Structure formats: C-alpha cells, structure tokens
N, C-alpha and C positions, 0 to 999 in steps of 0.2 A: 281223338284217341279211339282206338278200337277195343273191343272187349276181348282181349287176349291175356293169358296168364302164363307166368313162368312155371315150368314143369316142377322145379324144386330149387330151393335156395341152398341146398347141400348137394354138391355134385362130386362124382368120383374123380380121382386124379389118376391118369393113365401113365404107365411106364413106357419106355421105348419098345417093349415087347407087346404092347397093347393090353396088358393085364392091369387091373385096378390095384394100385399100391396104397392108396389112402383116400380119404374124403376131405373136402374143404368146403367151408361155407362161403357163399358168394358175398362180396362186399355190398354195402348199402347202395352203391351206384346202380345196381341192377333192379332196385325198387323204384327208381325214378320213372314216372309215366312217360310213355313214348309219344312225343309230339311231332307228328309227321310234318306239320306246317312249318315248324321252326327248323327241322332238319333240312327241308327243301330250301328254305331261305338261306341257311348257312352254306349249303352246297353252291347255291347260285352266287353268293358273295365270294366264295373261294374261287370259283371258276372265272368270274368277271375280273377279279383282282389280277389275273394273269394276262388279261388282254392288253395289247399294245395299241396306243392311239395311232390312227392312220389319217393322213391328210394330203392334199395336193398343194403345189406351189400356188399361192394366191394370185400370181401374175401369169399363170399358165394360160396360153391362148390369148393373152391380152397385150403381148409385146408387138404391137403393130401401130402404124400411123393411119390405119384405115378410118375414113370418115364417111358419113352418109351424104349423098348428093342432095337430099331433100326431095321436094315434090316437083312435078313438071317435066320429068324425063321419061315417064312411061315405064319405069322399073321400080322394083321394091326399094323401100327406103332403108335397107340394111347398110352398115358400113362397108365401104369398098376401098380396095387398095388404090392408092394414087397412081395415075397413069394407066389404069386398066379398069375392067368391070368386075373383077373377082371379089366375091364377098369374103369378109374376114371378121374376126372378133366374136360374132354371134354364135350361139350353140349349134345352129344348123349348118354352119359353114365348115368346110374341111380345115382342120387346124385351129378351130375356134375354141372358146372356153367351154367348160362343161356347165350344164344348166344347174345341177345340184351336186357339186363335188363333195367327197368326204371331208370332214373338218376335224382337226385335232382336239378341238374343245368340246366335242360331242360327249355327252354323259353316257359312258359305256359301262360304268361300274355300279353295282348294287351294294349298298352297305347294310350292315346288320348291327343292332345294339350289342354291346359287350355281354350283357346279362342273357340276352336271347341266344347268343352264340354259345355261351357256357351250357345253358339248358339243352341246346341242340346236341352238343357233344355228349352229355350224359345220357340223353335220350337214345342216341345212336348206339352207345355202349350197352344200354339196357336192352335194346331191341335184339341184340345178338343172343339173348337167352330165351327168346320166344320162338318156339317151333313154327308158330303161325306166320310170323314175319319172314323167317328164314326160308320156309317152303314157298311162300308167296313170291319171293324174289326169283324163284326158279332153281334153287340149289337142290342137289340130290342128297337128301338126309334120311333115306329109308333105312340105311344101315347104321346111322348114328344113334346111339342109345340115349345120350343126354346132351343137352345144350345149356351153356356153351361147353366146348371140349376143353378140358384142363389137362395139361401135360406136366411132367416133371421138368425141372430146370435143365436136365441134361439135353433136352431138345435144342437149347440154344447153342450147344457146342457141336452139333452135327456139321460136318464139312463136306459130305458126299451127297449128291442128289439121290443116289440109290438108297441111302439110309433114310432120307426124308420120305421117299416113296414107300418104303416098307412100313414106316410108322403110320402113314396116312391110310394104307391098306388095312392095317390092324385095328384102327379106330373107326373105320367105315367112311372116311372122308375122300377116298380115292375116286369113287364114281363121279364126284363133282368135278374133279380135275379132268377126268375123261370127257365130261360134258363140255367143259371149256375148250378142250382140244378139238372136239367134233364141231364146235361152233365157229371155229376160225374160218373167215371167209375174206375174199378180196373186196375191198371197198368199192362202192359204186360212185362214179364221178371222177373228177380230175385230181382228187386227193391221191390217187394211185401214183401220179407223177410228182408228188410233192413230199415224199418221204413218209407217207402214212398209208402204205398199200394195203395192209391187212387190218381187219377188225377182229379183236379177240375178246370174248366174254370174260367177265370177272369171276374168278373162282374163290377159294377161301383166303382168309387173312390170318397170318400168324403174328400174334402180339407177344413180344419178349421184353424183358427188362433191359438187356444189353446184348449186342451182337457178338457172339463168340465163334461165328462161322456159319450160322444158319442162313444169313442173307445170301452168301455165295452158293450155298447148297440148294436153296429153293428158288433162285432167280430164274432158272431155266424151265420151271414147271409152268404149264399154260395157265394164265390167269391168277397165279398165286402171288401174293404180296406179303412182305415181312416188314413190320414196323415196330420200333421201340415205343415205350410208353411216352417218352418225351416228344415224339413227332406225331403222335396219334391225332388224327383230325376227322372231321365229319365225312369228308369225301372218301376216305379210306374205309370207314365203317358203313357208309351208306352210299355207294356209287350211284350217280344219277339222281340222288335225293330219295332213293327207295331204301328204307331201313331194313335191317335183318340180314346182314352179310354173315355167311358161315365163317365162324371165327374160332381159332385155337389160341388159348391163353396158357402161358406157363405159370406155375405157382407163384414165382417171384414177381411176375407181371401183375397178377391180381393184387398182391401186397402193395406194389408200387402204385397201382391205381387207387387203392384205398387211402394210402398216405397222401397222394397228390390231390384227389378229388373227394375224399370222404366227407370233410367238413362242408365243401361246396355242394355235395349231393344233398346233405341235410337241409341246407338253406334253400336249394332249388326246389326240393320237395315241398317245403313250406310255401314258397312263392307260387308253385303250380296249384297247390290246394286252395290258396286264397283266390287265385284267378278262377278256378272251377266253381267255387262257392258264389 
C-alpha cells in the first residue's frame, strides 16, 4: 500500500447541469486500504478464466507405417516410409509430428481465494477516490474538483450521446475522453487481421444502479464503460491491474454499494488490519 489519502469522505453531488445540488458521505467501502497486489492477482484470475484450452491431435504426424532401417546402411536411423527412403514421423521430417505441441491439459488459469478476491474488489472501489492513483493511471483530472464524481440518478436515464457529452464537459471529465480518442492506434502485429485492428485506451467508468438508457447513450464514447453495481468487477475498476480508474457514481449506485458490500467492507478492514499488524 502506498501513502495516499482520500481527499474527503463527503463529496458533492452534481446535477446534469454541472451544478452542485447536494452533498453525500462516501460509504465505508472507500476506507478500505488499497491492496495493489491483490488487485493484480484478481485481474489475472479474471483474464485467465476466459482463456480457451488449445491442443493438437495426439496422432498428428504419427499416422504412418514408417520404420527405421537400423544400422549398417550408411544413412540416419530415422523412420522411413516403406518402399522408399523418405523420412517420416520424426519432428524434423516433412509432415512429421511436432516436437512440443500445445496440450489441452496445460494449466493456463490462475486462481484466487474467495476472500482475497473480495478484498481486491473493495480495494479497487476505494482506489477510485484517491487522486494519486487516478492521476498515476494517466487520467486527465486537472478540471475534476473532487473524486470520485457523484451524479444525480437522472444520469441513468440519459438516452443521447450528446447529453452525456455535455454532462462530462460540465464536471470536467471530458478531457479524459479526448485523451482516449487521441490514443486510438492500429495494433502492431497480425492481430490486425484477426478482428482486433485497433487499440483503444480506457477512459472513465460510469457506475449506475440500473440501466435506464445510459448504456446506449455512452457506448460510442471512446474508452467509456458503463456498469451496474451487480456486474462490477476488478477488471472494470482497475484495467490491467492498475487501480484508480476515473469513475462516476450515481447517488443510488453508492447506496447500492453500501447495502451490498458495507458489512463485507467492515470485515475486510479488520482482516487487512490484522495482516498489517
């Protein structure tokens, strides 16, 4: 853990016009210490869980009657096709087996303990309130007054991209979307031919209690993701295992987080404190 502090546990609530309409106290989740080691383990576990096992046919290159002639013929003792001198079966022969083919039973998934995964999720949520972590990820937060950004519930009902853009401009988060747009580039390598031609940086994350149109409205903004509290995970909050994603919460989303993880946050804080001692 690094020596970073939350700016304030009481943050303003912004209306759609960018004006402060109220203040709200952040839930206890944002008091959980940030554990970068657990966050990276959880992200690795999520990523590897999506990998598909790959392997070759066990008999590939072995379907042949080739046999070695043995010694005394002045030629290498590799298996040769009957009736000729052509080598077969061995890795160095054309059409032969592979020396070390991929196997479907290879261990390609990393696992994480359930308790560690929970602490990692709460740590990733807490990191969104630290300007140190958010700025270190590369987000443009010069115009953002307080972190995290909390908005009224009417944000969930926006259905036009133009409306979301105007809100982001008024709360100072639009420069980060422009940063993501400027960072879009063509991928190096053969991935260009395999359906992943462009690489796009991650911008801000919008966390809502329920989708009333905001997903469709914000899906075309570069690097912007929208997630409900129910599907929130470590990879959304800390892409690449680096905590501190620029995040906008609605007021109802904060309440839902407290209801869902409030008791767990208290227990996790106790566990982390015991480990530190």
